[in-house]
N, CA, C and O atoms as a GROMACS GRO file, in nm:
protein
  616
    1MET      N    1  -2.712   1.866  -0.746
    1MET     CA    2  -2.573   1.851  -0.756
    1MET      C    3  -2.550   1.743  -0.857
    1MET      O    4  -2.629   1.652  -0.880
    2PRO      N    5  -2.435   1.762  -0.914
    2PRO     CA    6  -2.378   1.696  -1.021
    2PRO      C    7  -2.327   1.580  -1.025
    2PRO      O    8  -2.215   1.568  -0.974
    3ASP      N    9  -2.390   1.463  -1.084
    3ASP     CA   10  -2.320   1.314  -1.086
    3ASP      C   11  -2.205   1.319  -1.097
    3ASP      O   12  -2.155   1.327  -1.210
    4LYS      N   13  -2.119   1.314  -0.970
    4LYS     CA   14  -1.945   1.275  -0.972
    4LYS      C   15  -1.896   1.132  -1.009
    4LYS      O   16  -1.896   1.044  -0.923
    5LYS      N   17  -1.857   1.110  -1.129
    5LYS     CA   18  -1.830   0.980  -1.173
    5LYS      C   19  -1.676   0.960  -1.098
    5LYS      O   20  -1.602   1.058  -1.106
    6PRO      N   21  -1.626   0.847  -1.031
    6PRO     CA   22  -1.476   0.817  -1.028
    6PRO      C   23  -1.423   0.835  -1.136
    6PRO      O   24  -1.472   0.818  -1.248
    7LEU      N   25  -1.292   0.880  -1.100
    7LEU     CA   26  -1.174   0.965  -1.206
    7LEU      C   27  -1.125   0.774  -1.233
    7LEU      O   28  -1.109   0.689  -1.146
    8LYS      N   29  -1.112   0.759  -1.386
    8LYS     CA   30  -1.105   0.616  -1.392
    8LYS      C   31  -0.938   0.617  -1.384
    8LYS      O   32  -0.888   0.729  -1.399
    9ARG      N   33  -0.848   0.505  -1.363
    9ARG     CA   34  -0.719   0.520  -1.312
    9ARG      C   35  -0.657   0.517  -1.451
    9ARG      O   36  -0.710   0.461  -1.547
   10HIS      N   37  -0.525   0.590  -1.456
   10HIS     CA   38  -0.458   0.582  -1.579
   10HIS      C   39  -0.356   0.458  -1.573
   10HIS      O   40  -0.268   0.419  -1.496
   11LYS      N   41  -0.420   0.414  -1.707
   11LYS     CA   42  -0.318   0.268  -1.716
   11LYS      C   43  -0.196   0.276  -1.632
   11LYS      O   44  -0.210   0.210  -1.529
   12SER      N   45  -0.102   0.324  -1.641
   12SER     CA   46   0.046   0.339  -1.537
   12SER      C   47   0.042   0.332  -1.433
   12SER      O   48   0.146   0.308  -1.370
   13LEU      N   49  -0.091   0.353  -1.364
   13LEU     CA   50  -0.115   0.363  -1.215
   13LEU      C   51  -0.179   0.196  -1.228
   13LEU      O   52  -0.135   0.107  -1.156
   14GLN      N   53  -0.237   0.184  -1.281
   14GLN     CA   54  -0.304   0.050  -1.260
   14GLN      C   55  -0.240  -0.053  -1.193
   14GLN      O   56  -0.298  -0.105  -1.098
   15PRO      N   57  -0.109  -0.097  -1.234
   15PRO     CA   58  -0.008  -0.230  -1.166
   15PRO      C   59  -0.044  -0.176  -1.012
   15PRO      O   60  -0.094  -0.247  -0.925
   16LEU      N   61  -0.015  -0.064  -0.999
   16LEU     CA   62   0.009  -0.022  -0.840
   16LEU      C   63  -0.140  -0.032  -0.778
   16LEU      O   64  -0.153  -0.081  -0.666
   17SER      N   65  -0.236   0.006  -0.840
   17SER     CA   66  -0.394  -0.008  -0.782
   17SER      C   67  -0.390  -0.164  -0.759
   17SER      O   68  -0.450  -0.208  -0.661
   18ARG      N   69  -0.324  -0.250  -0.843
   18ARG     CA   70  -0.346  -0.381  -0.814
   18ARG      C   71  -0.278  -0.418  -0.711
   18ARG      O   72  -0.336  -0.486  -0.627
   19ASP      N   73  -0.127  -0.381  -0.689
   19ASP     CA   74  -0.068  -0.400  -0.564
   19ASP      C   75  -0.152  -0.378  -0.450
   19ASP      O   76  -0.166  -0.468  -0.368
   20HIS      N   77  -0.221  -0.240  -0.435
   20HIS     CA   78  -0.306  -0.202  -0.317
   20HIS      C   79  -0.412  -0.293  -0.270
   20HIS      O   80  -0.453  -0.308  -0.155
   21HIS      N   81  -0.453  -0.358  -0.390
   21HIS     CA   82  -0.530  -0.482  -0.345
   21HIS      C   83  -0.487  -0.589  -0.272
   21HIS      O   84  -0.554  -0.650  -0.189
   22HIS      N   85  -0.361  -0.614  -0.308
   22HIS     CA   86  -0.297  -0.701  -0.200
   22HIS      C   87  -0.268  -0.604  -0.069
   22HIS      O   88  -0.284  -0.655   0.042
   23GLY      N   89  -0.243  -0.525  -0.075
   23GLY     CA   90  -0.210  -0.461   0.069
   23GLY      C   91  -0.366  -0.462   0.155
   23GLY      O   92  -0.375  -0.476   0.277
   24LEU      N   93  -0.454  -0.448   0.084
   24LEU     CA   94  -0.593  -0.443   0.171
   24LEU      C   95  -0.626  -0.592   0.231
   24LEU      O   96  -0.680  -0.622   0.338
   25LEU      N   97  -0.570  -0.684   0.118
   25LEU     CA   98  -0.604  -0.812   0.152
   25LEU      C   99  -0.508  -0.889   0.298
   25LEU      O  100  -0.540  -0.986   0.368
   26LEU      N  101  -0.372  -0.794   0.306
   26LEU     CA  102  -0.286  -0.810   0.424
   26LEU      C  103  -0.391  -0.771   0.561
   26LEU      O  104  -0.434  -0.839   0.654
   27ALA      N  105  -0.403  -0.656   0.528
   27ALA     CA  106  -0.507  -0.589   0.657
   27ALA      C  107  -0.609  -0.688   0.692
   27ALA      O  108  -0.603  -0.736   0.805
   28TRP      N  109  -0.701  -0.726   0.614
   28TRP     CA  110  -0.794  -0.824   0.571
   28TRP      C  111  -0.770  -0.966   0.665
   28TRP      O  112  -0.846  -1.013   0.750
   29LYS      N  113  -0.627  -1.019   0.616
   29LYS     CA  114  -0.564  -1.127   0.662
   29LYS      C  115  -0.548  -1.115   0.827
   29LYS      O  116  -0.617  -1.184   0.902
   30ILE      N  117  -0.430  -0.999   0.882
   30ILE     CA  118  -0.431  -0.978   0.991
   30ILE      C  119  -0.542  -1.002   1.104
   30ILE      O  120  -0.542  -1.067   1.209
   31ARG      N  121  -0.664  -0.902   1.019
   31ARG     CA  122  -0.782  -0.903   1.127
   31ARG      C  123  -0.849  -1.051   1.130
   31ARG      O  124  -0.902  -1.096   1.232
   32THR      N  125  -0.841  -1.107   1.033
   32THR     CA  126  -0.900  -1.239   1.049
   32THR      C  127  -0.848  -1.362   1.137
   32THR      O  128  -0.896  -1.453   1.204
   33GLY      N  129  -0.750  -1.322   1.106
   33GLY     CA  130  -0.627  -1.413   1.214
   33GLY      C  131  -0.655  -1.384   1.394
   33GLY      O  132  -0.646  -1.472   1.480
   34PHE      N  133  -0.687  -1.249   1.416
   34PHE     CA  134  -0.724  -1.224   1.512
   34PHE      C  135  -0.841  -1.284   1.563
   34PHE      O  136  -0.840  -1.338   1.673
   35LYS      N  137  -0.954  -1.280   1.482
   35LYS     CA  138  -1.072  -1.305   1.503
   35LYS      C  139  -1.075  -1.441   1.529
   35LYS      O  140  -1.153  -1.472   1.619
   36LYS      N  141  -1.002  -1.549   1.469
   36LYS     CA  142  -0.997  -1.698   1.457
   36LYS      C  143  -0.917  -1.731   1.598
   36LYS      O  144  -0.915  -1.838   1.658
   37GLY      N  145  -0.853  -1.607   1.632
   37GLY     CA  146  -0.778  -1.672   1.781
   37GLY      C  147  -0.633  -1.718   1.744
   37GLY      O  148  -0.566  -1.785   1.823
   38ILE      N  149  -0.595  -1.687   1.640
   38ILE     CA  150  -0.474  -1.750   1.576
   38ILE      C  151  -0.324  -1.655   1.641
   38ILE      O  152  -0.302  -1.534   1.645
   39GLU      N  153  -0.246  -1.771   1.684
   39GLU     CA  154  -0.104  -1.696   1.774
   39GLU      C  155  -0.080  -1.597   1.688
   39GLU      O  156  -0.095  -1.590   1.566
   40VAL      N  157  -0.026  -1.489   1.800
   40VAL     CA  158  -0.014  -1.358   1.725
   40VAL      C  159   0.160  -1.407   1.647
   40VAL      O  160   0.172  -1.350   1.539
   41ASN      N  161   0.237  -1.462   1.668
   41ASN     CA  162   0.384  -1.488   1.605
   41ASN      C  163   0.352  -1.563   1.456
   41ASN      O  164   0.442  -1.568   1.372
   42ARG      N  165   0.226  -1.619   1.428
   42ARG     CA  166   0.212  -1.672   1.328
   42ARG      C  167   0.171  -1.553   1.220
   42ARG      O  168   0.225  -1.571   1.111
   43ILE      N  169   0.084  -1.433   1.230
   43ILE     CA  170   0.040  -1.342   1.202
   43ILE      C  171   0.164  -1.241   1.152
   43ILE      O  172   0.180  -1.175   1.049
   44LYS      N  173   0.239  -1.260   1.266
   44LYS     CA  174   0.339  -1.147   1.280
   44LYS      C  175   0.450  -1.186   1.124
   44LYS      O  176   0.474  -1.120   1.023
   45THR      N  177   0.493  -1.317   1.169
   45THR     CA  178   0.565  -1.377   1.047
   45THR      C  179   0.514  -1.390   0.882
   45THR      O  180   0.588  -1.414   0.787
   46TYR      N  181   0.397  -1.372   0.877
   46TYR     CA  182   0.328  -1.349   0.721
   46TYR      C  183   0.308  -1.219   0.726
   46TYR      O  184   0.284  -1.186   0.610
   47ALA      N  185   0.304  -1.102   0.810
   47ALA     CA  186   0.302  -0.960   0.804
   47ALA      C  187   0.467  -0.951   0.734
   47ALA      O  188   0.500  -0.935   0.616
   48ASP      N  189   0.531  -0.963   0.827
   48ASP     CA  190   0.690  -0.960   0.814
   48ASP      C  191   0.750  -0.998   0.667
   48ASP      O  192   0.829  -0.931   0.601
   49TRP      N  193   0.695  -1.118   0.635
   49TRP     CA  194   0.727  -1.160   0.476
   49TRP      C  195   0.668  -1.064   0.372
   49TRP      O  196   0.741  -1.023   0.281
   50PHE      N  197   0.509  -1.017   0.381
   50PHE     CA  198   0.435  -0.948   0.308
   50PHE      C  199   0.510  -0.827   0.296
   50PHE      O  200   0.509  -0.773   0.185
   51TYR      N  201   0.578  -0.771   0.394
   51TYR     CA  202   0.599  -0.620   0.410
   51TYR      C  203   0.752  -0.582   0.333
   51TYR      O  204   0.788  -0.483   0.268
   52THR      N  205   0.817  -0.699   0.371
   52THR     CA  206   0.937  -0.736   0.288
   52THR      C  207   0.966  -0.761   0.167
   52THR      O  208   1.061  -0.715   0.104
   53SER      N  209   0.862  -0.857   0.120
   53SER     CA  210   0.838  -0.924  -0.022
   53SER      C  211   0.771  -0.813  -0.107
   53SER      O  212   0.837  -0.786  -0.208
   54HIS      N  213   0.653  -0.741  -0.092
   54HIS     CA  214   0.603  -0.645  -0.145
   54HIS      C  215   0.548  -0.523  -0.132
   54HIS      O  216   0.522  -0.443  -0.222
   55LEU      N  217   0.526  -0.511   0.020
   55LEU     CA  218   0.539  -0.349   0.059
   55LEU      C  219   0.684  -0.295   0.010
   55LEU      O  220   0.692  -0.234  -0.097
   56VAL      N  221   0.784  -0.316   0.078
   56VAL     CA  222   0.899  -0.234   0.036
   56VAL      C  223   0.943  -0.215  -0.110
   56VAL      O  224   1.009  -0.119  -0.148
   57PRO      N  225   0.902  -0.316  -0.188
   57PRO     CA  226   0.900  -0.270  -0.310
   57PRO      C  227   0.837  -0.156  -0.401
   57PRO      O  228   0.870  -0.074  -0.487
   58HIS      N  229   0.716  -0.202  -0.324
   58HIS     CA  230   0.606  -0.104  -0.417
   58HIS      C  231   0.657   0.053  -0.338
   58HIS      O  232   0.663   0.149  -0.416
   59PHE      N  233   0.692   0.080  -0.192
   59PHE     CA  234   0.696   0.221  -0.161
   59PHE      C  235   0.820   0.270  -0.235
   59PHE      O  236   0.835   0.387  -0.272
   60LYS      N  237   0.877   0.207  -0.248
   60LYS     CA  238   1.043   0.249  -0.344
   60LYS      C  239   1.005   0.274  -0.460
   60LYS      O  240   1.051   0.378  -0.507
   61MET      N  241   0.938   0.216  -0.523
   61MET     CA  242   0.870   0.238  -0.699
   61MET      C  243   0.783   0.389  -0.679
   61MET      O  244   0.807   0.487  -0.750
   62GLU      N  245   0.690   0.388  -0.582
   62GLU     CA  246   0.612   0.508  -0.565
   62GLU      C  247   0.681   0.625  -0.529
   62GLU      O  248   0.651   0.730  -0.585
   63GLU      N  249   0.790   0.620  -0.424
   63GLU     CA  250   0.835   0.718  -0.368
   63GLU      C  251   0.930   0.783  -0.486
   63GLU      O  252   0.916   0.901  -0.520
   64ALA      N  253   1.013   0.706  -0.538
   64ALA     CA  254   1.087   0.751  -0.660
   64ALA      C  255   1.039   0.784  -0.764
   64ALA      O  256   1.113   0.834  -0.849
   65HIS      N  257   0.927   0.769  -0.785
   65HIS     CA  258   0.877   0.741  -0.930
   65HIS      C  259   0.732   0.810  -0.948
   65HIS      O  260   0.709   0.869  -1.054
   66VAL      N  261   0.636   0.804  -0.848
   66VAL     CA  262   0.504   0.819  -0.880
   66VAL      C  263   0.488   0.994  -0.786
   66VAL      O  264   0.420   1.090  -0.822
   67PHE      N  265   0.581   0.984  -0.659
   67PHE     CA  266   0.513   1.087  -0.577
   67PHE      C  267   0.596   1.208  -0.656
   67PHE      O  268   0.530   1.310  -0.675
   68SER      N  269   0.688   1.209  -0.687
   68SER     CA  270   0.807   1.279  -0.701
   68SER      C  271   0.752   1.342  -0.835
   68SER      O  272   0.827   1.418  -0.897
   69ILE      N  273   0.602   1.309  -0.892
   69ILE     CA  274   0.539   1.406  -0.986
   69ILE      C  275   0.535   1.520  -0.915
   69ILE      O  276   0.587   1.620  -0.964
   70LEU      N  277   0.476   1.525  -0.792
   70LEU     CA  278   0.437   1.624  -0.719
   70LEU      C  279   0.555   1.714  -0.642
   70LEU      O  280   0.635   1.650  -0.575
   71ALA      N  281   0.567   1.821  -0.646
   71ALA     CA  282   0.644   1.905  -0.562
   71ALA      C  283   0.667   1.846  -0.396
   71ALA      O  284   0.582   1.784  -0.331
   72ASP      N  285   0.798   1.882  -0.354
   72ASP     CA  286   0.851   1.826  -0.276
   72ASP      C  287   0.768   1.895  -0.118
   72ASP      O  288   0.771   1.850  -0.004
   73ASP      N  289   0.710   2.001  -0.166
   73ASP     CA  290   0.612   2.035  -0.029
   73ASP      C  291   0.459   2.036  -0.079
   73ASP      O  292   0.378   2.121  -0.040
   74HIS      N  293   0.434   1.948  -0.156
   74HIS     CA  294   0.312   1.946  -0.191
   74HIS      C  295   0.248   1.858  -0.057
   74HIS      O  296   0.312   1.761  -0.014
   75PRO      N  297   0.131   1.894   0.001
   75PRO     CA  298   0.097   1.821   0.164
   75PRO      C  299   0.036   1.674   0.140
   75PRO      O  300   0.021   1.596   0.234
   76LEU      N  301  -0.004   1.636  -0.024
   76LEU     CA  302  -0.013   1.522  -0.059
   76LEU      C  303   0.095   1.446  -0.039
   76LEU      O  304   0.094   1.352   0.040
   77ARG      N  305   0.198   1.480  -0.108
   77ARG     CA  306   0.314   1.404  -0.114
   77ARG      C  307   0.373   1.396   0.053
   77ARG      O  308   0.430   1.296   0.097
   78ILE      N  309   0.354   1.489   0.111
   78ILE     CA  310   0.443   1.466   0.237
   78ILE      C  311   0.345   1.387   0.348
   78ILE      O  312   0.387   1.316   0.439
   79GLN      N  313   0.211   1.415   0.322
   79GLN     CA  314   0.111   1.290   0.394
   79GLN      C  315   0.159   1.162   0.324
   79GLN      O  316   0.184   1.069   0.401
   80ALA      N  317   0.174   1.143   0.210
   80ALA     CA  318   0.225   0.970   0.168
   80ALA      C  319   0.333   0.965   0.222
   80ALA      O  320   0.340   0.873   0.304
   81LEU      N  321   0.452   1.046   0.210
   81LEU     CA  322   0.597   0.975   0.271
   81LEU      C  323   0.578   0.956   0.430
   81LEU      O  324   0.653   0.883   0.495
   82ALA      N  325   0.466   1.031   0.492
   82ALA     CA  326   0.469   1.024   0.643
   82ALA      C  327   0.394   0.872   0.675
   82ALA      O  328   0.444   0.799   0.761
   83GLU      N  329   0.293   0.837   0.615
   83GLU     CA  330   0.253   0.731   0.597
   83GLU      C  331   0.320   0.618   0.588
   83GLU      O  332   0.321   0.543   0.686
   84HIS      N  333   0.401   0.578   0.452
   84HIS     CA  334   0.516   0.497   0.448
   84HIS      C  335   0.598   0.489   0.573
   84HIS      O  336   0.615   0.377   0.622
   85LYS      N  337   0.654   0.598   0.635
   85LYS     CA  338   0.717   0.587   0.736
   85LYS      C  339   0.673   0.513   0.866
   85LYS      O  340   0.741   0.452   0.948
   86GLN      N  341   0.530   0.538   0.862
   86GLN     CA  342   0.430   0.513   0.962
   86GLN      C  343   0.417   0.395   0.981
   86GLN      O  344   0.401   0.347   1.094
   87ILE      N  345   0.421   0.320   0.862
   87ILE     CA  346   0.379   0.174   0.810
   87ILE      C  347   0.505   0.081   0.841
   87ILE      O  348   0.505  -0.032   0.890
   88GLU      N  349   0.620   0.166   0.796
   88GLU     CA  350   0.770   0.106   0.814
   88GLU      C  351   0.757   0.085   0.945
   88GLU      O  352   0.734  -0.034   0.962
   89ALA      N  353   0.759   0.142   1.041
   89ALA     CA  354   0.752   0.127   1.186
   89ALA      C  355   0.704   0.052   1.283
   89ALA      O  356   0.754   0.006   1.386
   90LEU      N  357   0.542   0.044   1.206
   90LEU     CA  358   0.451  -0.055   1.254
   90LEU      C  359   0.535  -0.184   1.229
   90LEU      O  360   0.560  -0.268   1.316
   91ALA      N  361   0.581  -0.190   1.085
   91ALA     CA  362   0.599  -0.308   1.053
   91ALA      C  363   0.717  -0.394   1.126
   91ALA      O  364   0.717  -0.517   1.138
   92SER      N  365   0.814  -0.305   1.172
   92SER     CA  366   0.941  -0.327   1.228
   92SER      C  367   0.901  -0.364   1.384
   92SER      O  368   0.968  -0.445   1.449
   93LYS      N  369   0.804  -0.307   1.429
   93LYS     CA  370   0.771  -0.334   1.560
   93LYS      C  371   0.805  -0.491   1.605
   93LYS      O  372   0.790  -0.577   1.518
   94THR      N  373   0.846  -0.527   1.724
   94THR     CA  374   0.851  -0.664   1.791
   94THR      C  375   0.806  -0.683   1.940
   94THR      O  376   0.822  -0.787   2.004
   95THR      N  377   0.732  -0.537   1.998
   95THR     CA  378   0.682  -0.587   2.085
   95THR      C  379   0.548  -0.562   2.072
   95THR      O  380   0.508  -0.510   1.968
   96ASP      N  381   0.450  -0.597   2.187
   96ASP     CA  382   0.297  -0.540   2.187
   96ASP      C  383   0.246  -0.577   2.056
   96ASP      O  384   0.156  -0.511   2.003
   97LEU      N  385   0.306  -0.694   1.993
   97LEU     CA  386   0.267  -0.726   1.849
   97LEU      C  387   0.106  -0.744   1.835
   97LEU      O  388   0.063  -0.746   1.720
   98GLU      N  389   0.023  -0.756   1.932
   98GLU     CA  390  -0.128  -0.794   1.886
   98GLU      C  391  -0.176  -0.639   1.835
   98GLU      O  392  -0.239  -0.609   1.733
   99HIS      N  393  -0.123  -0.552   1.943
   99HIS     CA  394  -0.189  -0.382   1.917
   99HIS      C  395  -0.135  -0.342   1.798
   99HIS      O  396  -0.207  -0.278   1.721
  100ASN      N  397   0.016  -0.378   1.759
  100ASN     CA  398   0.086  -0.294   1.670
  100ASN      C  399   0.016  -0.360   1.544
  100ASN      O  400  -0.026  -0.286   1.456
  101LEU      N  401   0.000  -0.523   1.528
  101LEU     CA  402  -0.043  -0.588   1.403
  101LEU      C  403  -0.175  -0.470   1.348
  101LEU      O  404  -0.190  -0.405   1.245
  102ASN      N  405  -0.249  -0.482   1.464
  102ASN     CA  406  -0.415  -0.435   1.416
  102ASN      C  407  -0.365  -0.302   1.386
  102ASN      O  408  -0.393  -0.265   1.272
  103LEU      N  409  -0.291  -0.210   1.465
  103LEU     CA  410  -0.255  -0.084   1.408
  103LEU      C  411  -0.202  -0.056   1.240
  103LEU      O  412  -0.241   0.022   1.152
  104LEU      N  413  -0.106  -0.149   1.246
  104LEU     CA  414  -0.049  -0.203   1.124
  104LEU      C  415  -0.209  -0.194   0.983
  104LEU      O  416  -0.234  -0.121   0.888
  105ALA      N  417  -0.261  -0.287   1.035
  105ALA     CA  418  -0.391  -0.324   0.933
  105ALA      C  419  -0.470  -0.222   0.946
  105ALA      O  420  -0.562  -0.223   0.865
  106ASP      N  421  -0.468  -0.119   1.028
  106ASP     CA  422  -0.566  -0.013   0.979
  106ASP      C  423  -0.498   0.108   0.922
  106ASP      O  424  -0.561   0.180   0.845
  107VAL      N  425  -0.363   0.138   0.958
  107VAL     CA  426  -0.321   0.226   0.900
  107VAL      C  427  -0.280   0.208   0.725
  107VAL      O  428  -0.285   0.294   0.637
  108LEU      N  429  -0.241   0.070   0.713
  108LEU     CA  430  -0.219   0.048   0.589
  108LEU      C  431  -0.371   0.029   0.472
  108LEU      O  432  -0.380   0.031   0.349
  109GLU      N  433  -0.469   0.011   0.580
  109GLU     CA  434  -0.595   0.041   0.500
  109GLU      C  435  -0.625   0.158   0.500
  109GLU      O  436  -0.703   0.168   0.406
  110LYS      N  437  -0.611   0.265   0.550
  110LYS     CA  438  -0.625   0.390   0.561
  110LYS      C  439  -0.526   0.451   0.419
  110LYS      O  440  -0.575   0.510   0.323
  111HIS      N  441  -0.400   0.423   0.434
  111HIS     CA  442  -0.341   0.469   0.315
  111HIS      C  443  -0.316   0.434   0.190
  111HIS      O  444  -0.245   0.492   0.107
  112ILE      N  445  -0.392   0.317   0.180
  112ILE     CA  446  -0.444   0.265   0.056
  112ILE      C  447  -0.541   0.345   0.037
  112ILE      O  448  -0.532   0.402  -0.072
  113ARG      N  449  -0.645   0.379   0.108
  113ARG     CA  450  -0.750   0.444   0.062
  113ARG      C  451  -0.724   0.572   0.026
  113ARG      O  452  -0.780   0.619  -0.073
  114PHE      N  453  -0.629   0.652   0.106
  114PHE     CA  454  -0.585   0.778   0.061
  114PHE      C  455  -0.542   0.786  -0.066
  114PHE      O  456  -0.608   0.841  -0.154
  115GLU      N  457  -0.414   0.725  -0.085
  115GLU     CA  458  -0.380   0.697  -0.217
  115GLU      C  459  -0.437   0.656  -0.292
  115GLU      O  460  -0.372   0.689  -0.391
  116GLU      N  461  -0.551   0.580  -0.341
  116GLU     CA  462  -0.633   0.519  -0.462
  116GLU      C  463  -0.747   0.642  -0.469
  116GLU      O  464  -0.806   0.658  -0.576
  117ARG      N  465  -0.780   0.732  -0.349
  117ARG     CA  466  -0.907   0.822  -0.345
  117ARG      C  467  -0.856   0.969  -0.386
  117ARG      O  468  -0.911   1.059  -0.449
  118VAL      N  469  -0.754   0.960  -0.335
  118VAL     CA  470  -0.683   1.118  -0.334
  118VAL      C  471  -0.540   1.150  -0.378
  118VAL      O  472  -0.546   1.213  -0.484
  119LEU      N  473  -0.443   1.135  -0.348
  119LEU     CA  474  -0.335   1.104  -0.412
  119LEU      C  475  -0.327   1.068  -0.527
  119LEU      O  476  -0.273   1.157  -0.593
  120PHE      N  477  -0.358   0.962  -0.599
  120PHE     CA  478  -0.341   0.922  -0.770
  120PHE      C  479  -0.428   1.001  -0.856
  120PHE      O  480  -0.398   1.011  -0.975
  121PRO      N  481  -0.568   1.080  -0.796
  121PRO     CA  482  -0.633   1.161  -0.870
  121PRO      C  483  -0.584   1.264  -0.910
  121PRO      O  484  -0.581   1.298  -1.029
  122GLU      N  485  -0.525   1.344  -0.787
  122GLU     CA  486  -0.422   1.442  -0.811
  122GLU      C  487  -0.298   1.437  -0.911
  122GLU      O  488  -0.266   1.518  -0.998
  123ILE      N  489  -0.230   1.303  -0.867
  123ILE     CA  490  -0.137   1.281  -0.967
  123ILE      C  491  -0.151   1.251  -1.104
  123ILE      O  492  -0.062   1.245  -1.189
  124GLN      N  493  -0.283   1.230  -1.115
  124GLN     CA  494  -0.304   1.236  -1.262
  124GLN      C  495  -0.373   1.323  -1.357
  124GLN      O  496  -0.382   1.317  -1.480
  125SER      N  497  -0.437   1.440  -1.236
  125SER     CA  498  -0.480   1.543  -1.296
  125SER      C  499  -0.327   1.667  -1.338
  125SER      O  500  -0.340   1.766  -1.411
  126ILE      N  501  -0.212   1.631  -1.277
  126ILE     CA  502  -0.108   1.705  -1.294
  126ILE      C  503   0.017   1.681  -1.369
  126ILE      O  504   0.105   1.756  -1.411
  127ALA      N  505  -0.006   1.515  -1.372
  127ALA     CA  506   0.140   1.459  -1.446
  127ALA      C  507   0.115   1.504  -1.610
  127ALA      O  508   0.002   1.517  -1.657
  128SER      N  509   0.232   1.525  -1.681
  128SER     CA  510   0.262   1.528  -1.782
  128SER      C  511   0.226   1.397  -1.875
  128SER      O  512   0.223   1.294  -1.807
  129PRO      N  513   0.201   1.377  -2.005
  129PRO     CA  514   0.168   1.240  -2.056
  129PRO      C  515   0.327   1.158  -2.064
  129PRO      O  516   0.345   1.037  -2.071
  130GLU      N  517   0.426   1.263  -2.060
  130GLU     CA  518   0.566   1.218  -2.033
  130GLU      C  519   0.601   1.129  -1.886
  130GLU      O  520   0.648   1.017  -1.866
  131ALA      N  521   0.558   1.225  -1.810
  131ALA     CA  522   0.604   1.119  -1.684
  131ALA      C  523   0.478   1.017  -1.667
  131ALA      O  524   0.518   0.925  -1.596
  132MET      N  525   0.371   0.999  -1.696
  132MET     CA  526   0.304   0.879  -1.729
  132MET      C  527   0.348   0.773  -1.794
  132MET      O  528   0.324   0.654  -1.770
  133ALA      N  529   0.427   0.830  -1.895
  133ALA     CA  530   0.482   0.696  -1.987
  133ALA      C  531   0.608   0.642  -1.904
  133ALA      O  532   0.623   0.522  -1.881
  134HIS      N  533   0.700   0.746  -1.859
  134HIS     CA  534   0.788   0.666  -1.757
  134HIS      C  535   0.748   0.591  -1.660
  134HIS      O  536   0.818   0.494  -1.631
  135ILE      N  537   0.624   0.619  -1.584
  135ILE     CA  538   0.608   0.506  -1.481
  135ILE      C  539   0.567   0.407  -1.518
  135ILE      O  540   0.570   0.305  -1.449
  136ASP      N  541   0.514   0.411  -1.648
  136ASP     CA  542   0.456   0.300  -1.716
  136ASP      C  543   0.608   0.223  -1.773
  136ASP      O  544   0.620   0.103  -1.747
  137GLU      N  545   0.673   0.264  -1.817
  137GLU     CA  546   0.827   0.204  -1.859
  137GLU      C  547   0.900   0.145  -1.745
  137GLU      O  548   0.963   0.040  -1.760
  138ILE      N  549   0.894   0.215  -1.620
  138ILE     CA  550   0.962   0.142  -1.526
  138ILE      C  551   0.879   0.044  -1.448
  138ILE      O  552   0.939  -0.046  -1.389
  139HIS      N  553   0.768   0.049  -1.441
  139HIS     CA  554   0.674  -0.001  -1.320
  139HIS      C  555   0.672  -0.188  -1.381
  139HIS      O  556   0.625  -0.231  -1.486
  140TYR      N  557   0.726  -0.246  -1.294
  140TYR     CA  558   0.700  -0.369  -1.347
  140TYR      C  559   0.572  -0.426  -1.271
  140TYR      O  560   0.529  -0.362  -1.175
  141GLU      N  561   0.502  -0.553  -1.312
  141GLU     CA  562   0.396  -0.579  -1.268
  141GLU      C  563   0.434  -0.666  -1.158
  141GLU      O  564   0.512  -0.759  -1.176
  142GLN      N  565   0.378  -0.638  -1.034
  142GLN     CA  566   0.457  -0.734  -0.945
  142GLN      C  567   0.354  -0.857  -0.909
  142GLN      O  568   0.244  -0.830  -0.862
  143ASN      N  569   0.381  -0.949  -0.925
  143ASN     CA  570   0.290  -1.081  -0.920
  143ASN      C  571   0.318  -1.155  -0.803
  143ASN      O  572   0.410  -1.233  -0.777
  144LEU      N  573   0.199  -1.105  -0.722
  144LEU     CA  574   0.201  -1.170  -0.565
  144LEU      C  575   0.218  -1.320  -0.595
  144LEU      O  576   0.151  -1.384  -0.677
  145GLU      N  577   0.301  -1.360  -0.530
  145GLU     CA  578   0.329  -1.504  -0.508
  145GLU      C  579   0.324  -1.526  -0.363
  145GLU      O  580   0.416  -1.504  -0.285
  146GLU      N  581   0.190  -1.578  -0.331
  146GLU     CA  582   0.160  -1.610  -0.237
  146GLU      C  583   0.235  -1.683  -0.129
  146GLU      O  584   0.317  -1.769  -0.159
  147ASN      N  585   0.208  -1.648   0.005
  147ASN     CA  586   0.337  -1.751   0.098
  147ASN      C  587   0.206  -1.834   0.134
  147ASN      O  588   0.104  -1.776   0.171
  148THR      N  589   0.213  -1.975   0.120
  148THR     CA  590   0.126  -2.052   0.155
  148THR      C  591   0.161  -2.144   0.227
  148THR      O  592   0.091  -2.245   0.242
  149SER      N  593   0.324  -2.119   0.311
  149SER     CA  594   0.348  -2.196   0.429
  149SER      C  595   0.248  -2.210   0.534
  149SER      O  596   0.233  -2.318   0.592
  150ASP      N  597   0.188  -2.122   0.557
  150ASP     CA  598   0.100  -2.084   0.677
  150ASP      C  599  -0.024  -1.997   0.637
  150ASP      O  600  -0.025  -1.875   0.652
  151GLU      N  601  -0.135  -2.076   0.582
  151GLU     CA  602  -0.216  -1.987   0.561
  151GLU      C  603  -0.345  -1.957   0.682
  151GLU      O  604  -0.464  -1.980   0.659
  152PHE      N  605  -0.294  -1.903   0.806
  152PHE     CA  606  -0.393  -1.876   0.890
  152PHE      C  607  -0.519  -1.829   0.876
  152PHE      O  608  -0.605  -1.868   0.954
  153TRP      N  609  -0.551  -1.738   0.772
  153TRP     CA  610  -0.667  -1.702   0.755
  153TRP      C  611  -0.774  -1.790   0.685
  153TRP      O  612  -0.889  -1.746   0.676
  154LYS      N  613  -0.758  -1.856   0.658
  154LYS     CA  614  -0.847  -1.996   0.629
  154LYS      C  615  -0.938  -2.060   0.698
  154LYS      O  616  -0.989  -2.163   0.653
   0.00000   0.00000   0.00000
C-alpha cells in the first residue's frame, strides 16, 4: 500500500485553517464547560459571541470565495453549505440549550474535519492559480481577540 502523505495546505487556505483551529477550540470549550458543571447560559453567551464575531465572517468568506471554486451542483459544495446552515440554526437556538450546544460542538467539529480533510484538498486539486491568488488577496487574517469576560472553561 503506498504511503499517503497529507496534502500540504495551500498558503491561500492556511488562514482559514487557522480559523478552523479556533472553531475546534469552541467545541472543546463547550464540552469542557458542561463537564465542569458550568451553567448553560454562560456557555451559550460565549458561543453566541464566538458565532457572531468569528464564525459568521468565516462562513461568508468561504461561501463567497472558496466554495465558489466548485460548481454549484458539486456534492462537496452542497454538503459544506448545508452544514453551514445547520451550524447557523443550532447557534440560533434558544431552547433546550444543553442539548443544542452539545450538538453544535459535535456538528462544528465534524464540519471542520470535513473541510480540512475532504473539501479543501478537493478545492486545491482543481483551483486555478488565479483562483487561489484571489483567495489570498481578499482573505484577511482573522486575529482571534478572545472574549475573556467569562473564561468558564479554565
